[in-house]
N, C-alpha and C positions, 0 to 999 in steps of 0.2 A: 936935315931932318925937319919934317913939317910938323908944326904944332896943331893940335886940334882946336877947334873953336871952343870958346868957353862953354862948359856944360855938356858938350857932346861926349867927351871921353868918360865922364862920370856916370852918364845915364846908361843903364843896362837894358836888356830885353824886357818888355812888359811894363815899362814905366814911362809915364808921360813926362813932359817938360818940368812939371812941378815936383817930381819925385814920387808920385803915387801910382796906383794901378787904375786902369780905365774901368768904367762901369761894365763894359762887355766882358772884360777879363774876369772880374769878380762874379758876374752872372754865370760864366762858363764853369768856374770852380764850384760854385754853389750847386749847379745842375749835376756835375759829376759826383759831388758828395751825396746829393739826394738819391741818385741812382744806386750808388754803393750802399747807402743805408737801407734802401728798399730791398735790395738783394740780401743783405745781412739779416734784415728783419724776417724775411720769409724763411731763410735757412735756420735762424734762431728759433722761430716758432716750432718748426718741425723737430728740431733737436730737443726743445723743452717738452713737447708732447711725448717723444720717445722716452725721455728721462722720467717723466711722471708715470708713464705706463710701467716701465721697468721698476720704478720705486714701489708701486703698488703691488706688483707681483712679489718683489723681495720682502715687502712688509708682511704679506700673508704667509709667505714661506717661513719667515722668522717666527711669526705667531704660532704656526703649526708645530715648529720644532720646539718652541718654548712650552707649548701645551703638552707635547709628548714628554718633555723633561719633568714638568710638574706632575703629570700622572705617575711617573715612576718615583719621583722624589717624595711625593705626599701619599703614595699608595692609595690613590683615589681614581675613580673613573672620570675622565674628562670628555666633554662633548664639544663639537664645533658645528653649529647650525649654519649652513651655507645656502644663501639664496642668490638670485640673479644680481641684486644690487647691494648686498651687504653680507656680513657674517658675524657670528656672535659666539663667544667662548663661554662655556659653563662647566660646572663639575657636579658630581653626585656625591653628597656627603655620606658619612657613615650611617646617618639616620634615614637615608634614601631621598632626601630633599634635593632638588636641583637648584643651584644658584647660578644665575646668568650675569655676565658682565654687560656693559653698555655695547649695543651693536656698533660695528665698524662699517661705515658707509663707503662703498666703492665708487670712484669716479669712472672707472672702466668696468662695466658690468661683466659678469661671468656669462659666457655664451654656451659653454658645455661643461657639465650637464645642464640641460635647459630647465629642469625642475629643482626645487629646493631639496636639500638632503642634510643628513646629520652624520658627521664623522664621529666615531667613537674610539677613544684611546683607552685601553684597559689599564689595570694597575701595573702592568709590565711595560707600558708605553707602546704596545702593539696596536696598529690600526685595524680594527675589526670590521670596518665597513668597506666592502670591496668597491673601489672606485679606481679607474685607470688614470684619469687626468682631469684637471680643472683648467679650462681655457678661458682667458680674458679677451673680451672684445676691445681691441686697442684702436679700432678705426682704421684709418689709412696709413698710420705710421708703421714702421717696421722695427720695433724694439728688439733688443737681443734676447729678452725674456718675455714670454707671453703665456706661459702655462706652468702648471705644477703637475708632476708625475707622482702619483701616490701608490705606495706599496705597503704591505703589512709592516715592514721593518725600516723603511726609509721614505724620504720625501725629497724628490729632485726638482730643481728648477730647470726650465728648458724653453724651447721655442717650437711652435707648431710647424710641422712639415706635412701639409695636407691634413690628414686626420690623426697623425701621430705626434705626440709630444716627445721631442728629441732632447735628452738631457744635455746641459752645457757644462 
């Protein structure tokens, strides 16, 4: 049986004679990590953009549902003023005065309908303003939700398929 020279049997792959890694090996590992982080950063940004777009659609959906519930619960007429970059919720008191809440600014503007409008919920919670859909301009991302489909008795969240908001 032949014995190894001192130090050779204990040295493994990627280690120099002093027991550490070479500069070239460290640079290769750092380069690989940088490439992986760049790929993850690009994918992460796209994912976050989709998340924020969906979150904004879900927030407006929730606000509209809560407005409908308030109209029924308080027996008051509620309004939602929708513009391209914001929306605002208000109600008409028994005296006829309109009280508005602070406007809610949208990061992703509404692209359809293109003009401002006011949605009206009557005291029974029915939507009396005929609107088929509210579409958000989410840019190049493809979020699961990018539109709201509005009917007199319900509000659905969905995704645009051409010119139609398909409920999800």
